[in-house]
N, C-alpha and C positions, 0 to 999 in steps of 0.2 A: 454204399460208397463212405469214405472215412471220413469224418466229420472233423473240419479246421477246428484246432487247439486254441485257448487262448491266446497263448505266443504267439501263434501264427498269425492270429487276427491282431494283435499289437502292433505288428512289423508292419502288416497292408492299411492299419488305422493310420500312423504316424505315416506312413507317404501319401494318404489321400487327403488328407488332415492339411500337411505341407503344400499340396499341389491347390486344393481348394483355396488355401487364404493367400498362398504366394499368385497364384493367377489373379485374385483380384487387387493385389498391391501393382503387380507387373500390368493391368489393363489401366490401371489409375495413372502409372507412370508413364504410359504409351499416351492418354488423350494427354496429360498434364507437359510434359515435354515436347510434344508434338512428333512422335517418333514415326508416325503415319503408318505405321504395320498393320498388316490382315490381323483381325482377331485370333482367327485359327490359327496361324501363324503360330503365337504368341503362346499360344494352349497345345500345341504340338511340342514347340520348345520348353517349355513348363514340363510337360510329361514325361520325354525324355530327359532331362534335366534332373527331374525329381527322382525319376526310376535309377540312373545312375547313381547318385547319391546314395539311395536306397541299398543299392547294391554293393555298392563299396562298402557301407557300414556295415551289413550284414556279413560280410566277409572280411572286415578287417583285421583278423587276426592273422591271414594267410598273407605270406608274402608275395604270393604268385598274383595276388589280388592286385598290388601295386606295381608288379612287373609287364600286368598283361595291361595296367591303364598305362603305363609308360608305354609302350609298344605302342599301343593303339593311337597316342598322341604323337608319339613318331612316325608313324605310318602315315597319319595325316597330312605332317606337316610334307614328308617327303613327297607325297604324292602331289600335294596342291604347288610342291616347290618345280615340280616337272611343268607346270601350267605357266611357272613363274610367278607366282604367287606366294609372295613371303608374310606367312601367317604371323608373326610374332608382330613385324612391322604394321600389320595390316590391323592388328587388336589395338595396339599401341596409339595410331593415328584415329583408331574410333574412338578411344577413350580422351583423346584432346580434342575430337571434334564433338563430342558429346557435352565437354564442359565451353565449348566456344559457340554450339550451336545457338541456344538462346531460342529458338522456335521460329529464326529468319528466313524466309521463303528462297533467300536466295543461296543460301549457304547447306541446303538438305542434300543429301545424299542417302539413298534408300541402301547402300551394302554397308557403309557406315552407321545408318540408326541400326541394321539387323547385324552385325557385330556388335553392337553396343549392347542389345538388348538380349545375346547370350550373357556377355558380363553381367549386364544387371538380373538374369535370371540365378546365376552363381552366386552373386554377392545375396540375392532376396534368398533363394531357396535352400542355402546352406544351414543360415543361420536358424532360419523356421524350422526344418528337419530336426535340429538338435534341441531346439525349444518343446518340443511335442514329448519327451520324455517323462513330463512330470505336469501332471495335472493344475498344480500349484501355476509353473510359469505359464501354461496356458491360458490358466484365468486372469494374470495379471495381463500376457499380453492381449486378451481380449479388451481390457479395461482400455488399454493406452490404445490401439485401434480404433474402439469406439467413442473415447476424447477427441484424439488425431479427427476422425471422420465428421464429427458434428462440429467441431472448429474448422476443418476445411469450407464446408457448407454455411456457416455463419458470416464465413469471409469471401464467401460468393466464389467460390474454387470449386468448378464442377468435379461431380463426383458421379459417375456412369451407373446407371441405373444395375446393370451387368453387377458391378464393382461390388454394391449394397449389398445385393442379395448373394453372393458367394461370400460374402465376410460375414451378414448376419446367420448365413448356415452353419458356417465355422463357429460361431459364436453360441447359435442354438446347440450345437454337437456339445462343446464344452460344458456348457449349463445343464444338460442333461445327466452328463459323466459326472458334475460335483453335486447335484443332487442326490444321484448313486450313493456318491459317499457319505453326503449327510444325514443320510433316511437309514443308514447302516444295512446296507443290501448288500449281494454280492454283486463286488463292483464289476469284475470283469465281466460275468453273465451278462449283468445289467446293460453293461457299457455297448456290448457287443451289440446286444439287441435294440439299441437303441440307435447305433450306428449303422446298422443292416437297414434299420429305417429311413436313416437321416441320409443314405450315400446316394441312393435312385432319388430322393425329393429334391436334395442340392442339385443333384447331376441334371434332371429333368427342368429344374425351375431357371438354372443357369443355362442352358440349351435353348429356354425359351426367351429368356431375358438376352441372350445374344443376338439369335436370328430373327427375333418377334421386331414389330416397328419400336423406333428410339423417338423419345419425344425430344426435340431440340434444345429443352431447357434441363437444366441440373434437378435433382429432387431438390426442393425450395427448403423443407422441414421449418416453415415457419413456425408451428407448434413447439417445435423445441429450440427454436431462437427464443421464443417469447417466453416459453419455461426456463430458457437457460438465463435470459435476462430478468426475470424477476426471482431466479435462485441467487443469482449473484448479487441483488438490491440486499434480498434477504442474508445471505454471507457477509454482504460487505455491513449491514445494519448492525449482524451481531457480532461481527468484528470490534464494530465500535463501541458494543456495549460491553464487550469484555476488557477490551481495553481500558474503556472507564473504568468497570470495575477493577481491575488489576493496578492501575497506576493512577487511579485516584483522577483521572481524567473525565472532565464533564463535557466533553466532545467538542468544544468551544477552541476557534483557531488557537495554532499557537504555531511558532518555528518546530520544526522538528530537528534532531541532529542525530548523524549516522552512527553513532556507535554508545549511544546511550536509551534507555528506557524509562528514567528517570525525569520527573518535572524540575530539573537545574537545568542551570548555565552551563554553557563549557560543551566539548565535543568536536569533532570535524562537520563541518557543514555543506550536506552535500545536494546541490541545485540539479533538477532536470529542466529541459525546454517543453515538458508537458503544460498545457493551458490549461489554468485552472479555472481561470472566468474569461468572460470577455467584456468588454466597455464599448458601449455607443455615446457620442455624444447627441445628447437631443437639441429639439428646437427649443425654445422656450413656452413655457405654460400659456394655453391659450385661457388668458383670466383676462376682464374688461376693463378692471382696473390696473394688473400690468401691464397690457398691453400699450394702455394710453402712456404708461411711464417709460417704458422702453422705446415706443415711437419718439417722444421725446429727447430721449435720449440717442437718439441715431439708431436704434436698432430695428430690425422688422422681424414679426412674428415669425415668419417662415425662416428666417436666419437660425443657425445654432453656431452660437457664440463657445469658440474655443476656449478650454481653459488655459491662461496664460502659463501656467507653471505643472508640474506633474501633479496628480492627486494623491495623496496620502489618504489610503482607505483605513481607517481604525477598525481591527475585531476584536483586538483583548486588550483591555486594560486592565493591570493591576497596581495594586499601591502599598502591597507587604514585603519589603525585602529581608529575605532570613538568611543571607552568609553566605548561600548557596544559589539562590534562586529568587523569584518573584513569587508570592500566592496572592490571593486578594481576601481581604478580609473586611466586612462588612463596613462601609460608611455610611455618613450620613446622606439620608435622601428626605428630599421634601415630597411632603405629602400629595399626590394629585398632581405630581409632575414628571414629564417625562423628562431627563436629564439633560438628554441632547437639545430638548426645545428650550431648557428654562437656560441653556447655555446660550442659543441663540438671543434670548431676550435679556441675557447679561449683556451681549455685545451690543445691541439697541440700546440698551439704557445709556450704557458707556460711549459711544457715538453720537447719539443725542446730546447727552449730557457737554461734550466736547464740543460741540457746534461744528465737528467736521463731516457729519453724513451727507453732503452733497460733494465730496472730495473726489470726482471719479475716475481720479488713477489712482484712489486705494482700494478701490474694491471692482470686481467683475462677476456678473452673475453668469450661472452655466446648471445645466442638468444632463445629468447622464444616467444612462442603463446598465445594469449590473446581470449578466447572465452566468448562472453556472454551469462548469464543463465539467474538470476533471474533481474539483472542489466538492468535499463533503464536509459540512459543518453544521453546527448548529448558529453560527454566530450573524448576525447582519452588519453588513460595513455600511460606513456612513463617514462624513467627512466634518471636518468643523465648518461652523456657518451653516449646516443643514437646517433649512425651514420647513421642508415638505417632501416628506416621502409616500409613496405611492406603490400600491402592492396589486398582486391581480385580484380579481374581483372575489374569490376563492380564499384567499389569505390575508389575514388579520394579522396585525404588528403585534407584536407579544406587548405584554402590559408591564415591562421591565421598568422599572424606576430609577436605576443604575445605570451607571455610562454604557455599560455592555446591553447591547441589542440581542438577546438568547433565545431564540425557539428551545421549545421542549424536546423537538424532535429531529436529526439531522436533516438540513437540506443539500440537494444534487443535485445533478444535471437536471437541466429544464427548470429550475426554478431561479424566477429573475425579478426584479423591481427598478425602480427609477426611483430618484430624490432630487430635487432642487439646492443649490448651494451658493452661498456667495463669497467668490473667493477674494483672501487679503494679499496685498501687495506689501507683505511682510519684511522685504528688501529696500523701502523705501524711505529715506529720510525723515521724512514727515513721520512717517509710522512708530520709528525708532525714537524719533524724539518725544513722541505721544506716550509711549509705553516708558519712557525714562521719567516724565512729570507727574505720573502715578504712585512715584515711591513712597509718599508719605499719604496716601491716599486710604481712607477707611469709611468704607458706607456709612456706620453711626456718626460721622461728624461732617460728611458732605450729603446731605440729600439733594435728590434732583429739584433744580428751581424751574419750577412753573413756567415763568420767562423764556427759558430757552425751550420749550415743549413747543412747537407749532400743533395749533389746533387741528390742523388736516395736513395729510401728508403731500411737502412739500413735491413741488413738478418736476423739480432734479435732484430728489435725494434717491440713491442708489438702493436702500437699505427699505426694506415696507413689509407690514406681516397684516392680514386683515384681523382686527378687531370688532364686527358691526355692533356691539352693544356698545361698549367705551369708546370707541376710536383708539389712535396713537397715542392722542395726549392723556387719556384717561389712564391708559393702560402703563405707561413710564410713569406716570406720577401718582400710582395706585400707592396705597402704603401697606395693600398685602405686599406687592413684589420689591419694595425697599427692605420689609422685614424678613422676606425669603432670604435676597440676596446677603445681608448683612450678618443673620443665624447661618446661611452656609458658608461662608466666608471663616467663620470661625472655626467651622468643625471642620472645614479644608485644611486649616493649619492644624489640626490636631492630625486628621486623619492620615495627612502625605507628608508628614514630616519626620516620622518616626523613623528609629534606625536600631538593629539592634546591640545590645548592652557591650555585647563581644566585638565590634567593629574595633581596631586596632586604632591607637591614638595618631597613630604617622597619618592615616587617611583624614582626620580632621584638621591634621597640621598643614597637610600640602592642600587642601581647602583653604585656610587662610593666607598662604604664602601666594595661592594662583589669584587671588579675588581682593588681594589686600588693597591693589589702586584701583577698584573700580566703584564707583560712587552709588549706583543704583542695583537692582536688582537685576535689569534686565542686561546690565555689561559684566555684573557677576558671571551671568550663562554665557554670554559671550567671550569672558576670559577663560570659562572652563573650555570653553567648545576649541578657544585657542590652543589650548594647552592640550589637548587629548588630539588635535592635527598633526602633534609630532609623533604619536605613536603609527604602528606597521600594520596595515589591513589585511588580512589571510584570512581563508576559509579551513584552512589545519592548524590552528594554533596549538601549540602542547599542551598535556594536559592540566587541569589544576589539581594540585594533590587534596585528598577528602580533608584534611585537616586547617585548611587553610581559607580564609574569608576570599571570595572568586575577586572583590572591587580590588583588595590590597594587594592578592598577587597579581593582578593583571595590572593595577599601578606601579607595583615596584620591581616587579620580577618579570612577568612576562611581556608588557609591552607590545603586545600584539592581539589582534583579535577581530572577528567578525561585529556585523551591528549588534547584537545581544550585549557584547563587552563593552560597546561605545556608548550606550544609551543607558545600561546601568551603571557604567560609572558617571555619566554626568548628573545622574538622578540621584546619587550618594551623595556625590562632591555639594553638590547644590543644598542637601537636607542638610550636610553638615553646617551649612551657612545659613540654615531655617529657612530655608526657600521650597514652598511646598512643589513636589515633583511627583508625576504618576510616570510608570512604565506603560509602552504601547507596543503591540504586535500587531499588525497588520499589512496590508498592500501599499505598492509605488504603483501608479498607474501611468506609464509613457508615451505620452500622445504624437513621440514622433517614429512609432510603430503602427502602421493603418495599413489593414488589408479591406477594402471596400467600402470605407468608413468603421470599420469594427477595429477596436484594439486589443489585440489579444496579452492576456497577463499570463506569465510564465512561472514558474516556482523561482526562479530565481529574482523575482520581484516582491519576495515575501522580506519582510524587512520590520526594524524594530528603530522607536523613535523615544523619545519622552517630550512628555509638555507640562509648563514650571506655570504655577497660578499667581498673576498678578493682578491684587486686588485693586478692583474700576475699572479692569478689562476682559479678564476670565484667564481661560485654560490658553497658551501660546506655543505652537511646537517649537521643539530644538531637536535639529539633527546633528551629533557629535562623529557620525561615521565618516569618515576621511574623505570617501568619495561622494559622499551625499551630502557632505555640511552646508554647501551654497544653494544647494535647489528647492530646498523650501524655503526659503529667504532670499530667494535674486529676484533683484527692482525689477520690473518690466520696463523702465524707462522710457513709458508713454505721456501722452501731453494727452490735453483734453480732446483736442481736435482729429487725433488719432483714437479715439474710443469707439468710435461708429462703426457701422456695418464691417470696413475693410481693415480693422484690427487683427493683425497676423499673431500667432504664436510662436515668441524665439525657441530658436532652435536649441535643445539640451543634450548633452551627453549623457544619456543615463549609465550606470556604472553597474556590473553584475549583468549583464544583459549581452548571449550570442546573438554577433550580428549575423548569422546565420537562420533567421528564423524563415523558413520555405513557404512563402505565399499561398502556393497551391493546397500544403498540407493544411494550412491554418483554414483558408478557407472550409474545406472538405469539411472542418471539424464545425464550423460556423454554421454550415450550412444543412449535413448530414451529419446523422448522429453515427459517431465514432463507437462502433463495435470492440475495437480490441481492447480496452479494458475488461470489458465484458467476457470476450472471451477467458482472459486470464482470469480472472475472478471465478467464473464457471468453471475453469477445468481445476483451480485450486481448492472448488466446493467439491467436486464428483471426487478429486483426491482425498480430500479431509473424509468421506463417506466409504469411498471404496478400499483406501487402502487398511483404514482399520478393520473395515468387516473382512477383506482377504488373510489379515493378521489374525483376525479371531478364527475366522473359519480354521486357518491355517494349525493354529493352534489347538482346538479342538478337535480337529483330526487328527493329529499326534497325539493328543491327549486318548483318543478311543482305540488309538492303535496301541498306546501303551498299556492300557487299561485289558486290552485281548490278549498283549501279551503276557500280561502277571497272568489273567486267568487261564491260559491254556500251558504256562510253564510248568515244568515239574518240578518237585519240592527242592532239590540243589539248585536248580536255576532260579525260583522264584525267590530263594532264600538269598542268593546273591544279587537280585535285582532290588530288594528291598534295602538290604544293608548298603546295597550303593545308593541308595534314595536318602537313606538317613545320614550316611557319611557325606552328603551333600549340602544337606539342610544343616547339618552341625558344621562344615567346613563356612556357610554363608553366614553363619551367629556368629563366626569368630572363633571356635573350637576346632582348630587346624591340630592333625597329630604333628609333635615335634619330631625333628631327625633321631632324638636319642632315646626318644620312647619305643617301648615294645607297645604289641596289639593291647595287652590287657593294662600296664601301665595308664594307655592312652584313655582306655573304659574308665577306669577307675578316677581318672581325674574329672573324666566327664561327670560321673554321678556324684562327683565332691561340688562341680562349678554350676552344674546345672540340673535345676529341681526337674526331673519327668517324675511323677508320681506313679505308683504301682508299677513299675518296671524297671529293671536297671538295665543300663546300658554295657553291663562286664557279663550278662546272661547272655547278650544279643551276639556279644565279640566272641564268647566262649564256642556257642554253637557254631559261627565261622569256621574258629579255629577248626572244629572238631570234623568239618568234612571236608576243608581245605586242605589239612595236613594228615587225616586220620582216618580216611578214607570212610567217614560215618554218613549213613543217609539220614539227611534231614526228616522228622516227622512232623505229622501236620499240626502237633502242639507246639512246638517251635515255630513253625510256622506263624501259627496264631499270636505266638510270644512277640516276632517280630510285627506283623498289623499291629498290635499293639503299643506298642514301643512308638512305631511310627506315627499311630494317631494320636498320642501323648504328646509328642514332640510338637506335633503339627500345632497342638492346644496350644503350648507351653508358649512357641514362637508366635501368637497369634496375639496371646495374653502381653507378653513381654514387649512385642513391638509394634504391630499394628493389622488387621487383616489384610490391609494394601500392600503391606510389606510381603507378609506371606503369599499372596498371589503374585506378585512378583519375583519372587524365589522360584516359583510354583513354574512359572513361564520360563524362567531362565534353566531350570532343572530339563523342562520340556525341551528345549531348543538344543542343551550341550548330550542329552543323554545318549 
C-alpha cells in the first residue's frame, strides 16, 4: 500500500483542523444564540461544508470546478422551486430572523434556525480553512480564541465542555507543531506523527464529551479567574510604576487629559461615567461626649445628618506654578503634626477667639465612608475641617506631615475608610464678614485671650475635640500652638506666593485692575472669581503654544477652558496680589445621585479648585469654574430651629454629570465585584506576553530558515544572498547607491566614507560583477571574503550606532528579505 505523502497529509490536516475548531465555535454559537439544533446535525453540516471548501480549494485552478459548483447550486434551487420553495428568499429571511430572534421563545422557527446554521457554517469555516495555511496564523488564532474563551467564562457566559475539548485539542495540535519547528526537527514528518496521534484522540474525546452526561453548569474556571485577577492587578501595578518612572508621576491622584503624556496643563478633557469610588453618609460617631453634645443640639445618634453642600474631597495639592503646570516643592511642615489636624486646630483657634463657635447656622457635622471602585491611587481623600479619620484594622494612616496624605503603595478596589468633618456655611453673610474682619490680623500681634476660652466644652458648641490631658482651654491657649501658627503663617506667605520670573507683566496689571476696588483679601478673591465667570467653560479648548505661559494665554488669548484653567488662573492672579494660594485637584461628591443610600462618584466629578490662606482662619476654598463657583459657597439659608433632625439638604444641580446613571448598573458595582475591568486588563496583559512571544518566535523561525537557506546555497546563490544583506545594511546606514553611480563608483565611495577594516567593498562588488556579467563561478575564498566583509560591517554598525539599532536592522532585514 502506497504511503501518504507530506503534501497529501497537509491537505487532510487543514481540513481536519478546520472542522475541529469550527465545530467548537459552531457549537458555542448554537448554545449562546439558542438555535436549539441537534449536535449531530451541526456535526454533519460542518463536515460536509468543510469538505466542500477543501475540494474547491484543491481544484481551484480548474474552471470545471466552478462550473460544477454553479450547476449543483442551480439544480438545488430548481428542484426546491418545484416544491414552491424560494431558496434565496428563505436564506434572506433566515438571516433577518437571526438578527431579530434574540433567544425569545415565541420567535423561534426551526427551519430558519437550520438555514441560519448553514450560513454560519460557511462564514466560520471558510476563514478558518484559509488560516490553516500557516503555523504562525494558527498560533495567533489559538491565542485569540483562548483569551476569548477565558473572557467568556469570566463574564459567566456558558461555554460547553464539548466546545472546550474541541478547542483545546486544536490548540494542542498547533502547540506540538510549533514545538517541532522550534526544536529544528523535520517539521513535516514530526507534525504528521503528532497529528496522527491527535486526530483519534480528539475525535474520541469529542464524541465522549458530546454523548456523555453533561453538567448543567458551565466550566467555572475559578482558578483561571483568580489567576487572571492576580495577573491583572500585577499588570496594573506594573503599569503604574512604569508610568511613574517614564513621566515622573508619583502615582498620586491627578486629573488626566486625553491627548498628552506630560504633567502639564492643557489638552482636551475626556470623562467617562465609570464609577471611581462610592461615598456613603454615616451616622454620627458613637462617643459619649459627642453623643451628649449632639443630643443637646437636636441630633439623634442613629440619625445620618446629610451634608448641606457637595463635598470637595482633595486628593493632590500643589504649590509651585511653573508657567505650564503645577509642581510640588517642599513646603514648611510643623514637626510632630499632621497638616490636616493642624488646619482643624487653627480653625478651632480662630472660631473660639472670635466667639462665634455656637452659631449653628455656620457649622454642620457629618461623617462619610469612601470605598474605592475603579480608582487606583496612592492618595487619601479628605475635606476641609476633617477631625477624625479611621481606616480598616489592618491599615494605618500614612505618617505624612504635608497637606497630601499619601501611601507608599497604590490603593485600589476594596480599599475603604471613613472620616468625620464639620461642614462650613461658606455662603453665610456672617462667615463672609468674619473673613473680611481678619484683613489686618496677625498671630504675633493678637494672641488669644484666655477669657474668651471656656474651661469646658460649651453645651451648645458645634466644634469640639477631645484633649483629655489639657482640656479645650489649655489646648487653645497653649504657647506651643500660638508659636506653631505664627511660624507657619510666615512660611505659608513665602511658599505659596511665588511666581515664575518669566510671568508676563500684563498678568500682574490685570490682577491690579480686577482688585483695585476690593478692600480685603476675601473681596479680592471674590472679584477675581467674578471676572473669570465671564470666560467660557469647555472640555475641548485649543492647545496652548509651547512657548506661551499657560495663564497668560488663557487670560488674554484663549478665554475658555475647564476647571484646571480656571483654578490656575485664580491662583496666579491672587498671588500677583501677594495672596497665598495652593492648587487642588480632587473629586466633588454630589449628594443628589443616590443608589440605595450610596453615592457613586464618576470620572466626570474629578475637579480642580484653589484654596487661599487668610491668616487668623486658615485655608478657604474658592472655585472659579463658572459651572461650579457657587456650589462650594452656597448659603444654606437655615435657622437655628431648622438645624435639628429634620434638616434637609438643598437640591443642587451639579455640572459635568450625565443625567443617565443607570441605578441597576451602579447597584451591581456596589454590591458585586465588577469583573469587566479585570477582563480587559487580563486580555491586555496576556496580549503583552503572547504577541511579543509570537513575534520573537516568528523572527527566530525566519532567522533559522535564512541560515539554513544560506548554508545550503551553492556558491553563486550564496554570494547573491550575502551581497543582498550587505547592501541592505549599507542602505539602512544611509549609504544608498545614487542613480548616476555605477556599481564600482558606489563601492569606491563606500570605502572612502565608511571605515570597514580589513576588507574593501570594491572587492566585493567586483566578485558580484564577475559572476553576474562574466559567467564567473564564485570560489570558496571569495565567499569567505563576502562573509568577512559582512561580519566587519555588522561590527562597524554596532560600534557607530548601538547594538539595539543593529538588532532592529537585522529584524527588518529578516522581515523584508
